PyMOL Python script that loads the backbone (N, CA, C, O; Angstrom):
from pymol import cmd

cmd.read_pdbstr("""\
ATOM      1  N   UNK A   1     -13.551 -41.557   8.481  1.00  0.00           N
ATOM      2  CA  UNK A   1     -14.311 -40.386   8.097  1.00  0.00           C
ATOM      3  C   UNK A   1     -15.643 -40.553   7.631  1.00  0.00           C
ATOM      4  O   UNK A   1     -15.845 -41.358   6.722  1.00  0.00           O
ATOM      5  N   UNK A   2     -16.807 -39.749   8.244  1.00  0.00           N
ATOM      6  CA  UNK A   2     -18.125 -39.825   7.744  1.00  0.00           C
ATOM      7  C   UNK A   2     -18.178 -39.034   6.439  1.00  0.00           C
ATOM      8  O   UNK A   2     -17.544 -37.991   6.275  1.00  0.00           O
ATOM      9  N   UNK A   3     -18.771 -39.452   5.750  1.00  0.00           N
ATOM     10  CA  UNK A   3     -19.114 -38.526   4.380  1.00  0.00           C
ATOM     11  C   UNK A   3     -20.560 -38.038   4.500  1.00  0.00           C
ATOM     12  O   UNK A   3     -21.543 -38.735   4.755  1.00  0.00           O
ATOM     13  N   UNK A   4     -20.520 -36.651   4.262  1.00  0.00           N
ATOM     14  CA  UNK A   4     -22.058 -35.882   4.397  1.00  0.00           C
ATOM     15  C   UNK A   4     -22.006 -35.227   3.020  1.00  0.00           C
ATOM     16  O   UNK A   4     -21.081 -35.017   2.236  1.00  0.00           O
ATOM     17  N   UNK A   5     -23.467 -34.948   2.990  1.00  0.00           N
ATOM     18  CA  UNK A   5     -23.873 -34.224   1.744  1.00  0.00           C
ATOM     19  C   UNK A   5     -23.279 -32.770   2.080  1.00  0.00           C
ATOM     20  O   UNK A   5     -23.164 -32.228   3.180  1.00  0.00           O
ATOM     21  N   UNK A   6     -22.922 -32.282   0.746  1.00  0.00           N
ATOM     22  CA  UNK A   6     -22.601 -30.569   0.776  1.00  0.00           C
ATOM     23  C   UNK A   6     -23.476 -29.822   1.279  1.00  0.00           C
ATOM     24  O   UNK A   6     -24.592 -29.905   0.766  1.00  0.00           O
ATOM     25  N   UNK A   7     -23.298 -28.896   2.380  1.00  0.00           N
ATOM     26  CA  UNK A   7     -24.043 -27.913   2.683  1.00  0.00           C
ATOM     27  C   UNK A   7     -24.646 -27.039   1.568  1.00  0.00           C
ATOM     28  O   UNK A   7     -23.940 -26.658   0.634  1.00  0.00           O
ATOM     29  N   UNK A   8     -25.861 -26.741   1.657  1.00  0.00           N
ATOM     30  CA  UNK A   8     -26.656 -26.029   0.505  1.00  0.00           C
ATOM     31  C   UNK A   8     -26.669 -24.459   1.108  1.00  0.00           C
ATOM     32  O   UNK A   8     -27.158 -24.107   2.182  1.00  0.00           O
ATOM     33  N   UNK A   9     -25.993 -23.615   0.111  1.00  0.00           N
ATOM     34  CA  UNK A   9     -26.036 -22.323   0.659  1.00  0.00           C
ATOM     35  C   UNK A   9     -27.091 -21.450  -0.440  1.00  0.00           C
ATOM     36  O   UNK A   9     -26.981 -21.441  -1.666  1.00  0.00           O
ATOM     37  N   UNK A  10     -28.129 -20.735   0.381  1.00  0.00           N
ATOM     38  CA  UNK A  10     -29.203 -20.118  -0.291  1.00  0.00           C
ATOM     39  C   UNK A  10     -29.032 -18.537  -0.454  1.00  0.00           C
ATOM     40  O   UNK A  10     -28.818 -17.854   0.548  1.00  0.00           O
ATOM     41  N   UNK A  11     -29.115 -18.034  -1.564  1.00  0.00           N
ATOM     42  CA  UNK A  11     -28.850 -16.621  -1.784  1.00  0.00           C
ATOM     43  C   UNK A  11     -30.046 -15.828  -1.742  1.00  0.00           C
ATOM     44  O   UNK A  11     -30.977 -16.060  -2.513  1.00  0.00           O
ATOM     45  N   UNK A  12     -30.079 -14.970  -0.948  1.00  0.00           N
ATOM     46  CA  UNK A  12     -31.507 -14.410  -0.440  1.00  0.00           C
ATOM     47  C   UNK A  12     -31.334 -12.918  -0.810  1.00  0.00           C
ATOM     48  O   UNK A  12     -30.287 -12.271  -0.834  1.00  0.00           O
ATOM     49  N   UNK A  13     -32.679 -12.489  -1.112  1.00  0.00           N
ATOM     50  CA  UNK A  13     -32.602 -10.915  -1.783  1.00  0.00           C
ATOM     51  C   UNK A  13     -32.024  -9.958  -0.997  1.00  0.00           C
ATOM     52  O   UNK A  13     -31.605  -8.913  -1.496  1.00  0.00           O
ATOM     53  N   UNK A  14     -31.944 -10.210   0.272  1.00  0.00           N
ATOM     54  CA  UNK A  14     -31.169  -9.108   1.217  1.00  0.00           C
ATOM     55  C   UNK A  14     -29.845  -9.359   0.935  1.00  0.00           C
ATOM     56  O   UNK A  14     -29.203  -8.309   0.899  1.00  0.00           O
ATOM     57  N   UNK A  15     -29.106 -10.468   0.693  1.00  0.00           N
ATOM     58  CA  UNK A  15     -27.984 -10.648   0.309  1.00  0.00           C
ATOM     59  C   UNK A  15     -27.379  -9.873  -1.095  1.00  0.00           C
ATOM     60  O   UNK A  15     -26.267  -9.372  -1.264  1.00  0.00           O
ATOM     61  N   UNK A  16     -28.408  -9.958  -1.930  1.00  0.00           N
ATOM     62  CA  UNK A  16     -27.921  -9.518  -3.255  1.00  0.00           C
ATOM     63  C   UNK A  16     -28.273  -7.727  -3.092  1.00  0.00           C
ATOM     64  O   UNK A  16     -27.643  -6.983  -3.843  1.00  0.00           O
ATOM     65  N   UNK A  17     -28.994  -7.281  -2.383  1.00  0.00           N
ATOM     66  CA  UNK A  17     -29.183  -5.855  -2.164  1.00  0.00           C
ATOM     67  C   UNK A  17     -28.130  -5.235  -1.439  1.00  0.00           C
ATOM     68  O   UNK A  17     -27.795  -4.057  -1.560  1.00  0.00           O
ATOM     69  N   UNK A  18     -27.455  -6.351  -0.434  1.00  0.00           N
ATOM     70  CA  UNK A  18     -26.223  -5.508   0.345  1.00  0.00           C
ATOM     71  C   UNK A  18     -25.255  -5.757  -0.666  1.00  0.00           C
ATOM     72  O   UNK A  18     -24.525  -4.775  -0.807  1.00  0.00           O
ATOM     73  N   UNK A  19     -24.974  -6.703  -1.421  1.00  0.00           N
ATOM     74  CA  UNK A  19     -23.802  -6.650  -2.312  1.00  0.00           C
ATOM     75  C   UNK A  19     -23.866  -5.562  -3.518  1.00  0.00           C
ATOM     76  O   UNK A  19     -22.883  -5.167  -4.145  1.00  0.00           O
ATOM     77  N   UNK A  20     -25.053  -5.200  -3.698  1.00  0.00           N
ATOM     78  CA  UNK A  20     -25.102  -4.294  -4.999  1.00  0.00           C
ATOM     79  C   UNK A  20     -24.820  -2.733  -4.223  1.00  0.00           C
ATOM     80  O   UNK A  20     -24.279  -1.838  -4.873  1.00  0.00           O
ATOM     81  N   UNK A  21     -25.158  -2.556  -3.069  1.00  0.00           N
ATOM     82  CA  UNK A  21     -25.028  -1.260  -2.380  1.00  0.00           C
ATOM     83  C   UNK A  21     -23.527  -1.235  -2.041  1.00  0.00           C
ATOM     84  O   UNK A  21     -22.941  -0.163  -2.200  1.00  0.00           O
ATOM     85  N   UNK A  22     -22.869  -2.263  -1.608  1.00  0.00           N
ATOM     86  CA  UNK A  22     -21.269  -2.046  -1.367  1.00  0.00           C
ATOM     87  C   UNK A  22     -20.586  -1.897  -2.595  1.00  0.00           C
ATOM     88  O   UNK A  22     -19.595  -1.172  -2.684  1.00  0.00           O
ATOM     89  N   UNK A  23     -21.097  -2.606  -3.657  1.00  0.00           N
ATOM     90  CA  UNK A  23     -20.291  -2.554  -5.036  1.00  0.00           C
ATOM     91  C   UNK A  23     -20.667  -0.864  -5.552  1.00  0.00           C
ATOM     92  O   UNK A  23     -19.819  -0.200  -6.149  1.00  0.00           O
ATOM     93  N   UNK A  24     -21.804  -0.413  -5.279  1.00  0.00           N
ATOM     94  CA  UNK A  24     -21.999   0.927  -5.783  1.00  0.00           C
ATOM     95  C   UNK A  24     -21.034   1.923  -5.070  1.00  0.00           C
ATOM     96  O   UNK A  24     -20.258   2.717  -5.602  1.00  0.00           O
ATOM     97  N   UNK A  25     -21.243   1.716  -3.839  1.00  0.00           N
ATOM     98  CA  UNK A  25     -20.266   2.527  -2.921  1.00  0.00           C
ATOM     99  C   UNK A  25     -18.674   2.548  -3.279  1.00  0.00           C
ATOM    100  O   UNK A  25     -18.044   3.602  -3.363  1.00  0.00           O
ATOM    101  N   UNK A  26     -18.101   1.262  -3.479  1.00  0.00           N
ATOM    102  CA  UNK A  26     -16.798   1.308  -3.899  1.00  0.00           C
ATOM    103  C   UNK A  26     -16.332   1.700  -5.420  1.00  0.00           C
ATOM    104  O   UNK A  26     -15.171   1.935  -5.755  1.00  0.00           O
ATOM    105  N   UNK A  27     -17.591   1.721  -6.346  1.00  0.00           N
ATOM    106  CA  UNK A  27     -17.234   2.299  -7.507  1.00  0.00           C
ATOM    107  C   UNK A  27     -17.157   3.791  -7.454  1.00  0.00           C
ATOM    108  O   UNK A  27     -16.335   4.463  -8.076  1.00  0.00           O
ATOM    109  N   UNK A  28     -18.241   4.328  -6.522  1.00  0.00           N
ATOM    110  CA  UNK A  28     -18.421   5.776  -6.405  1.00  0.00           C
ATOM    111  C   UNK A  28     -16.792   6.243  -5.794  1.00  0.00           C
ATOM    112  O   UNK A  28     -16.068   7.084  -6.329  1.00  0.00           O
ATOM    113  N   UNK A  29     -16.525   5.584  -4.757  1.00  0.00           N
ATOM    114  CA  UNK A  29     -15.186   5.985  -4.039  1.00  0.00           C
ATOM    115  C   UNK A  29     -14.049   5.953  -5.255  1.00  0.00           C
ATOM    116  O   UNK A  29     -13.184   6.829  -5.265  1.00  0.00           O
ATOM    117  N   UNK A  30     -14.075   4.923  -6.276  1.00  0.00           N
ATOM    118  CA  UNK A  30     -12.948   4.725  -7.275  1.00  0.00           C
ATOM    119  C   UNK A  30     -13.148   5.870  -8.124  1.00  0.00           C
ATOM    120  O   UNK A  30     -12.152   6.455  -8.548  1.00  0.00           O
ATOM    121  N   UNK A  31     -14.442   6.315  -8.465  1.00  0.00           N
ATOM    122  CA  UNK A  31     -14.487   7.530  -9.169  1.00  0.00           C
ATOM    123  C   UNK A  31     -14.031   8.909  -8.604  1.00  0.00           C
ATOM    124  O   UNK A  31     -13.460   9.786  -9.252  1.00  0.00           O
ATOM    125  N   UNK A  32     -14.294   8.943  -7.610  1.00  0.00           N
ATOM    126  CA  UNK A  32     -13.943   9.935  -6.490  1.00  0.00           C
ATOM    127  C   UNK A  32     -12.465  10.266  -6.664  1.00  0.00           C
ATOM    128  O   UNK A  32     -12.059  11.389  -6.961  1.00  0.00           O
ATOM    129  N   UNK A  33     -11.622   9.103  -6.435  1.00  0.00           N
ATOM    130  CA  UNK A  33     -10.202   8.917  -6.567  1.00  0.00           C
ATOM    131  C   UNK A  33      -9.708   9.210  -7.846  1.00  0.00           C
ATOM    132  O   UNK A  33      -8.682   9.889  -7.888  1.00  0.00           O
ATOM    133  N   UNK A  34     -10.188   8.865  -8.833  1.00  0.00           N
ATOM    134  CA  UNK A  34      -9.833   9.059 -10.139  1.00  0.00           C
ATOM    135  C   UNK A  34      -9.913  10.534 -10.511  1.00  0.00           C
ATOM    136  O   UNK A  34      -8.990  11.088 -11.108  1.00  0.00           O
ATOM    137  N   UNK A  35     -11.222  11.269 -10.086  1.00  0.00           N
ATOM    138  CA  UNK A  35     -11.326  12.714 -10.239  1.00  0.00           C
ATOM    139  C   UNK A  35     -10.415  13.472  -9.698  1.00  0.00           C
ATOM    140  O   UNK A  35      -9.996  14.442 -10.329  1.00  0.00           O
ATOM    141  N   UNK A  36      -9.898  13.147  -8.322  1.00  0.00           N
ATOM    142  CA  UNK A  36      -8.997  13.904  -7.663  1.00  0.00           C
ATOM    143  C   UNK A  36      -7.526  13.720  -8.197  1.00  0.00           C
ATOM    144  O   UNK A  36      -6.640  14.560  -8.036  1.00  0.00           O
ATOM    145  N   UNK A  37      -7.368  12.464  -8.884  1.00  0.00           N
ATOM    146  CA  UNK A  37      -5.805  12.322  -9.552  1.00  0.00           C
ATOM    147  C   UNK A  37      -5.861  13.059 -10.779  1.00  0.00           C
ATOM    148  O   UNK A  37      -4.820  13.606 -11.144  1.00  0.00           O
ATOM    149  N   UNK A  38      -7.128  13.194 -11.642  1.00  0.00           N
ATOM    150  CA  UNK A  38      -7.050  13.736 -12.752  1.00  0.00           C
ATOM    151  C   UNK A  38      -7.102  15.561 -12.473  1.00  0.00           C
ATOM    152  O   UNK A  38      -6.673  16.313 -13.348  1.00  0.00           O
ATOM    153  N   UNK A  39      -7.578  16.012 -11.385  1.00  0.00           N
ATOM    154  CA  UNK A  39      -7.516  17.373 -11.125  1.00  0.00           C
ATOM    155  C   UNK A  39      -6.255  17.618 -10.673  1.00  0.00           C
ATOM    156  O   UNK A  39      -5.691  18.546 -11.253  1.00  0.00           O
ATOM    157  N   UNK A  40      -5.538  16.974  -9.668  1.00  0.00           N
ATOM    158  CA  UNK A  40      -4.234  17.065  -9.251  1.00  0.00           C
ATOM    159  C   UNK A  40      -3.126  16.850 -10.505  1.00  0.00           C
ATOM    160  O   UNK A  40      -2.049  17.447 -10.498  1.00  0.00           O
ATOM    161  N   UNK A  41      -3.472  16.042 -11.444  1.00  0.00           N
ATOM    162  CA  UNK A  41      -2.491  15.959 -12.390  1.00  0.00           C
ATOM    163  C   UNK A  41      -2.595  17.345 -13.312  1.00  0.00           C
ATOM    164  O   UNK A  41      -1.574  17.751 -13.867  1.00  0.00           O
ATOM    165  N   UNK A  42      -3.706  17.973 -13.440  1.00  0.00           N
ATOM    166  CA  UNK A  42      -3.932  19.181 -14.211  1.00  0.00           C
ATOM    167  C   UNK A  42      -3.346  20.090 -13.634  1.00  0.00           C
ATOM    168  O   UNK A  42      -2.770  20.925 -14.332  1.00  0.00           O
ATOM    169  N   UNK A  43      -3.314  20.204 -12.195  1.00  0.00           N
ATOM    170  CA  UNK A  43      -2.851  21.257 -11.510  1.00  0.00           C
ATOM    171  C   UNK A  43      -1.224  21.115 -11.304  1.00  0.00           C
ATOM    172  O   UNK A  43      -0.677  21.917 -10.546  1.00  0.00           O
ATOM    173  N   UNK A  44      -0.483  20.157 -11.934  1.00  0.00           N
ATOM    174  CA  UNK A  44       0.866  19.979 -11.655  1.00  0.00           C
ATOM    175  C   UNK A  44       0.976  19.121 -10.535  1.00  0.00           C
ATOM    176  O   UNK A  44       1.982  18.414 -10.593  1.00  0.00           O
ATOM    177  N   UNK A  45       0.182  18.933  -9.414  1.00  0.00           N
ATOM    178  CA  UNK A  45       0.618  18.271  -8.406  1.00  0.00           C
ATOM    179  C   UNK A  45       0.889  16.697  -8.571  1.00  0.00           C
ATOM    180  O   UNK A  45       1.685  16.037  -7.903  1.00  0.00           O
ATOM    181  N   UNK A  46       0.085  16.255  -9.568  1.00  0.00           N
ATOM    182  CA  UNK A  46       0.337  14.998  -9.711  1.00  0.00           C
ATOM    183  C   UNK A  46       1.662  14.530 -10.538  1.00  0.00           C
ATOM    184  O   UNK A  46       2.280  13.470 -10.441  1.00  0.00           O
ATOM    185  N   UNK A  47       1.887  15.567 -11.319  1.00  0.00           N
ATOM    186  CA  UNK A  47       3.318  15.170 -12.118  1.00  0.00           C
ATOM    187  C   UNK A  47       4.450  15.215 -11.064  1.00  0.00           C
ATOM    188  O   UNK A  47       5.510  14.593 -11.134  1.00  0.00           O
ATOM    189  N   UNK A  48       4.042  16.079 -10.040  1.00  0.00           N
ATOM    190  CA  UNK A  48       5.502  15.961  -9.010  1.00  0.00           C
ATOM    191  C   UNK A  48       5.468  14.772  -8.281  1.00  0.00           C
ATOM    192  O   UNK A  48       6.455  14.065  -8.076  1.00  0.00           O
ATOM    193  N   UNK A  49       4.009  14.486  -7.777  1.00  0.00           N
ATOM    194  CA  UNK A  49       3.935  13.095  -7.132  1.00  0.00           C
ATOM    195  C   UNK A  49       4.692  12.007  -7.862  1.00  0.00           C
ATOM    196  O   UNK A  49       5.526  11.239  -7.383  1.00  0.00           O
ATOM    197  N   UNK A  50       4.280  12.074  -9.025  1.00  0.00           N
ATOM    198  CA  UNK A  50       4.981  10.891  -9.983  1.00  0.00           C
ATOM    199  C   UNK A  50       6.418  10.965 -10.208  1.00  0.00           C
ATOM    200  O   UNK A  50       7.068   9.925 -10.315  1.00  0.00           O
ATOM    201  N   UNK A  51       6.991  12.166 -10.293  1.00  0.00           N
ATOM    202  CA  UNK A  51       8.526  12.280 -10.302  1.00  0.00           C
ATOM    203  C   UNK A  51       9.283  12.265  -9.114  1.00  0.00           C
ATOM    204  O   UNK A  51      10.442  12.659  -9.244  1.00  0.00           O
ATOM    205  N   UNK A  52       8.889  11.874  -7.868  1.00  0.00           N
ATOM    206  CA  UNK A  52       9.757  11.799  -6.840  1.00  0.00           C
ATOM    207  C   UNK A  52      10.792  10.746  -6.881  1.00  0.00           C
ATOM    208  O   UNK A  52      10.423   9.628  -7.242  1.00  0.00           O
ATOM    209  N   UNK A  53      11.967  10.920  -6.581  1.00  0.00           N
ATOM    210  CA  UNK A  53      13.093  10.288  -6.768  1.00  0.00           C
ATOM    211  C   UNK A  53      12.721   8.966  -5.897  1.00  0.00           C
ATOM    212  O   UNK A  53      11.702   8.832  -5.219  1.00  0.00           O
ATOM    213  N   UNK A  54      13.797   7.991  -6.069  1.00  0.00           N
ATOM    214  CA  UNK A  54      13.543   6.614  -5.207  1.00  0.00           C
ATOM    215  C   UNK A  54      13.953   6.819  -3.718  1.00  0.00           C
ATOM    216  O   UNK A  54      13.381   6.172  -2.841  1.00  0.00           O
ATOM    217  N   UNK A  55      14.841   7.625  -3.450  1.00  0.00           N
ATOM    218  CA  UNK A  55      15.206   7.946  -1.826  1.00  0.00           C
ATOM    219  C   UNK A  55      13.780   8.543  -1.238  1.00  0.00           C
ATOM    220  O   UNK A  55      13.199   8.043  -0.275  1.00  0.00           O
ATOM    221  N   UNK A  56      13.397   9.486  -1.842  1.00  0.00           N
ATOM    222  CA  UNK A  56      12.129   9.994  -1.121  1.00  0.00           C
ATOM    223  C   UNK A  56      10.899   9.103  -0.772  1.00  0.00           C
ATOM    224  O   UNK A  56      10.033   9.243   0.092  1.00  0.00           O
ATOM    225  N   UNK A  57      11.124   8.008  -1.846  1.00  0.00           N
ATOM    226  CA  UNK A  57       9.884   7.005  -1.787  1.00  0.00           C
ATOM    227  C   UNK A  57      10.467   6.240  -0.415  1.00  0.00           C
ATOM    228  O   UNK A  57       9.856   6.245   0.654  1.00  0.00           O
ATOM    229  N   UNK A  58      11.638   5.643  -0.613  1.00  0.00           N
ATOM    230  CA  UNK A  58      12.181   5.012   0.460  1.00  0.00           C
ATOM    231  C   UNK A  58      12.000   5.799   1.785  1.00  0.00           C
ATOM    232  O   UNK A  58      11.705   5.153   2.790  1.00  0.00           O
ATOM    233  N   UNK A  59      12.139   7.009   1.859  1.00  0.00           N
ATOM    234  CA  UNK A  59      11.952   7.549   3.330  1.00  0.00           C
ATOM    235  C   UNK A  59      10.630   7.710   3.660  1.00  0.00           C
ATOM    236  O   UNK A  59      10.272   7.671   4.837  1.00  0.00           O
ATOM    237  N   UNK A  60       9.885   7.881   2.776  1.00  0.00           N
ATOM    238  CA  UNK A  60       8.468   7.860   2.955  1.00  0.00           C
ATOM    239  C   UNK A  60       8.079   6.588   3.818  1.00  0.00           C
ATOM    240  O   UNK A  60       7.602   6.591   4.953  1.00  0.00           O
ATOM    241  N   UNK A  61       8.405   5.448   2.982  1.00  0.00           N
ATOM    242  CA  UNK A  61       8.253   4.096   3.392  1.00  0.00           C
ATOM    243  C   UNK A  61       8.883   3.936   4.918  1.00  0.00           C
ATOM    244  O   UNK A  61       8.194   3.525   5.851  1.00  0.00           O
ATOM    245  N   UNK A  62       9.908   4.213   5.022  1.00  0.00           N
ATOM    246  CA  UNK A  62      10.782   4.353   6.498  1.00  0.00           C
ATOM    247  C   UNK A  62      10.195   4.771   7.421  1.00  0.00           C
ATOM    248  O   UNK A  62      10.158   4.137   8.476  1.00  0.00           O
ATOM    249  N   UNK A  63       9.488   6.139   7.237  1.00  0.00           N
ATOM    250  CA  UNK A  63       8.876   6.906   8.224  1.00  0.00           C
ATOM    251  C   UNK A  63       7.646   6.281   8.568  1.00  0.00           C
ATOM    252  O   UNK A  63       7.324   6.249   9.756  1.00  0.00           O
ATOM    253  N   UNK A  64       6.806   5.705   7.569  1.00  0.00           N
ATOM    254  CA  UNK A  64       5.646   4.942   7.732  1.00  0.00           C
ATOM    255  C   UNK A  64       5.603   3.965   8.693  1.00  0.00           C
ATOM    256  O   UNK A  64       4.641   3.903   9.459  1.00  0.00           O
ATOM    257  N   UNK A  65       6.762   2.986   8.771  1.00  0.00           N
ATOM    258  CA  UNK A  65       6.775   1.839   9.372  1.00  0.00           C
ATOM    259  C   UNK A  65       7.658   2.126  10.558  1.00  0.00           C
ATOM    260  O   UNK A  65       7.851   1.296  11.447  1.00  0.00           O
ATOM    261  N   UNK A  66       8.213   3.386  10.540  1.00  0.00           N
ATOM    262  CA  UNK A  66       9.148   3.629  11.824  1.00  0.00           C
ATOM    263  C   UNK A  66      10.471   3.152  11.723  1.00  0.00           C
ATOM    264  O   UNK A  66      11.112   3.041  12.768  1.00  0.00           O
ATOM    265  N   UNK A  67      10.907   2.899  10.818  1.00  0.00           N
ATOM    266  CA  UNK A  67      12.429   2.464  10.595  1.00  0.00           C
ATOM    267  C   UNK A  67      13.262   3.776  10.387  1.00  0.00           C
ATOM    268  O   UNK A  67      12.940   4.780   9.751  1.00  0.00           O
ATOM    269  N   UNK A  68      14.423   3.513  11.089  1.00  0.00           N
ATOM    270  CA  UNK A  68      15.280   4.701  11.035  1.00  0.00           C
ATOM    271  C   UNK A  68      16.812   3.951  10.859  1.00  0.00           C
ATOM    272  O   UNK A  68      17.465   3.472  11.786  1.00  0.00           O
ATOM    273  N   UNK A  69      17.155   3.976   9.598  1.00  0.00           N
ATOM    274  CA  UNK A  69      18.332   3.410   9.094  1.00  0.00           C
ATOM    275  C   UNK A  69      19.697   4.016   9.833  1.00  0.00           C
ATOM    276  O   UNK A  69      19.657   5.245   9.907  1.00  0.00           O
ATOM    277  N   UNK A  70      20.590   3.566  10.251  1.00  0.00           N
ATOM    278  CA  UNK A  70      22.099   4.106  10.763  1.00  0.00           C
ATOM    279  C   UNK A  70      22.910   3.923   9.778  1.00  0.00           C
ATOM    280  O   UNK A  70      23.096   2.795   9.321  1.00  0.00           O
ATOM    281  N   UNK A  71      23.535   5.034   9.287  1.00  0.00           N
ATOM    282  CA  UNK A  71      24.616   5.074   8.216  1.00  0.00           C
ATOM    283  C   UNK A  71      25.754   3.963   8.646  1.00  0.00           C
ATOM    284  O   UNK A  71      26.185   3.691   9.767  1.00  0.00           O
ATOM    285  N   UNK A  72      26.054   3.469   7.479  1.00  0.00           N
ATOM    286  CA  UNK A  72      27.356   2.331   7.760  1.00  0.00           C
ATOM    287  C   UNK A  72      28.538   2.993   7.623  1.00  0.00           C
ATOM    288  O   UNK A  72      28.622   3.796   6.695  1.00  0.00           O
ATOM    289  N   UNK A  73      29.560   2.814   8.416  1.00  0.00           N
ATOM    290  CA  UNK A  73      31.011   3.332   8.265  1.00  0.00           C
ATOM    291  C   UNK A  73      31.812   2.485   7.156  1.00  0.00           C
ATOM    292  O   UNK A  73      31.665   1.269   7.037  1.00  0.00           O
ATOM    293  N   UNK A  74      32.626   3.212   6.403  1.00  0.00           N
ATOM    294  CA  UNK A  74      33.071   2.389   5.369  1.00  0.00           C
ATOM    295  C   UNK A  74      34.595   2.106   5.615  1.00  0.00           C
ATOM    296  O   UNK A  74      35.381   1.999   4.674  1.00  0.00           O
ATOM    297  N   UNK A  75      34.951   1.998   6.860  1.00  0.00           N
ATOM    298  CA  UNK A  75      36.396   1.784   7.037  1.00  0.00           C
ATOM    299  C   UNK A  75      36.474   0.467   7.503  1.00  0.00           C
ATOM    300  O   UNK A  75      35.491  -0.079   8.005  1.00  0.00           O
ATOM    301  N   UNK A  76      37.788  -0.212   7.357  1.00  0.00           N
ATOM    302  CA  UNK A  76      37.932  -1.747   7.651  1.00  0.00           C
ATOM    303  C   UNK A  76      37.669  -1.679   9.326  1.00  0.00           C
ATOM    304  O   UNK A  76      36.938  -2.531   9.832  1.00  0.00           O
ATOM    305  N   UNK A  77      38.230  -0.744  10.072  1.00  0.00           N
ATOM    306  CA  UNK A  77      38.261  -1.092  11.426  1.00  0.00           C
ATOM    307  C   UNK A  77      36.744  -1.070  12.011  1.00  0.00           C
ATOM    308  O   UNK A  77      36.565  -1.498  13.152  1.00  0.00           O
ATOM    309  N   UNK A  78      35.617  -0.565  11.228  1.00  0.00           N
ATOM    310  CA  UNK A  78      34.492  -1.188  11.734  1.00  0.00           C
ATOM    311  C   UNK A  78      33.994  -2.066  11.447  1.00  0.00           C
ATOM    312  O   UNK A  78      33.034  -2.390  12.145  1.00  0.00           O
ATOM    313  N   UNK A  79      34.332  -2.873  10.357  1.00  0.00           N
ATOM    314  CA  UNK A  79      34.047  -3.996   9.889  1.00  0.00           C
ATOM    315  C   UNK A  79      34.803  -5.377  10.639  1.00  0.00           C
ATOM    316  O   UNK A  79      34.163  -6.405  10.863  1.00  0.00           O
ATOM    317  N   UNK A  80      36.016  -5.246  10.925  1.00  0.00           N
ATOM    318  CA  UNK A  80      36.675  -6.135  11.657  1.00  0.00           C
ATOM    319  C   UNK A  80      37.025  -5.740  13.172  1.00  0.00           C
ATOM    320  O   UNK A  80      37.597  -6.582  13.864  1.00  0.00           O
ATOM    321  N   UNK A  81      36.774  -4.773  13.587  1.00  0.00           N
ATOM    322  CA  UNK A  81      37.069  -4.423  15.031  1.00  0.00           C
ATOM    323  C   UNK A  81      38.471  -3.708  14.903  1.00  0.00           C
ATOM    324  O   UNK A  81      38.915  -3.394  13.799  1.00  0.00           O
ATOM    325  N   UNK A  82      39.119  -3.476  16.032  1.00  0.00           N
ATOM    326  CA  UNK A  82      40.276  -2.741  15.968  1.00  0.00           C
ATOM    327  C   UNK A  82      41.393  -3.816  16.595  1.00  0.00           C
ATOM    328  O   UNK A  82      41.558  -4.017  17.798  1.00  0.00           O
ATOM    329  N   UNK A  83      42.048  -4.396  15.615  1.00  0.00           N
ATOM    330  CA  UNK A  83      43.063  -5.344  15.822  1.00  0.00           C
ATOM    331  C   UNK A  83      44.350  -4.698  15.888  1.00  0.00           C
ATOM    332  O   UNK A  83      44.597  -3.765  15.125  1.00  0.00           O
ATOM    333  N   UNK A  84      45.248  -5.135  16.786  1.00  0.00           N
ATOM    334  CA  UNK A  84      46.555  -4.362  16.836  1.00  0.00           C
ATOM    335  C   UNK A  84      47.394  -5.501  16.912  1.00  0.00           C
ATOM    336  O   UNK A  84      47.161  -6.463  17.643  1.00  0.00           O
ATOM    337  N   UNK A  85      48.677  -5.361  15.921  1.00  0.00           N
ATOM    338  CA  UNK A  85      49.734  -6.354  15.775  1.00  0.00           C
ATOM    339  C   UNK A  85      50.899  -5.982  16.378  1.00  0.00           C
ATOM    340  O   UNK A  85      51.881  -6.724  16.335  1.00  0.00           O
TER     341      UNK A  85
END
""", "prot")
cmd.dss("prot")
cmd.show_as("cartoon", "prot")
cmd.util.cbc("prot")
cmd.orient("prot")
């Protein structure tokens, strides 16, 4: 295997400006989300959202991924089939 020198990466002014603009955009979005959360919590909506029970959270996830669980029957014939002796 041939050995070569590491490739040199140069940081340009355009790259720095692009990074700063993206970072500022992300920070402003984060602040907007926090403001919405604070306003929602003061209206009482945030408290309701946080106090959802576990089943409703599962239901939301199942709806999002398109999973429709079938209820399991709890009798022995469904587990082992219908054997007759």
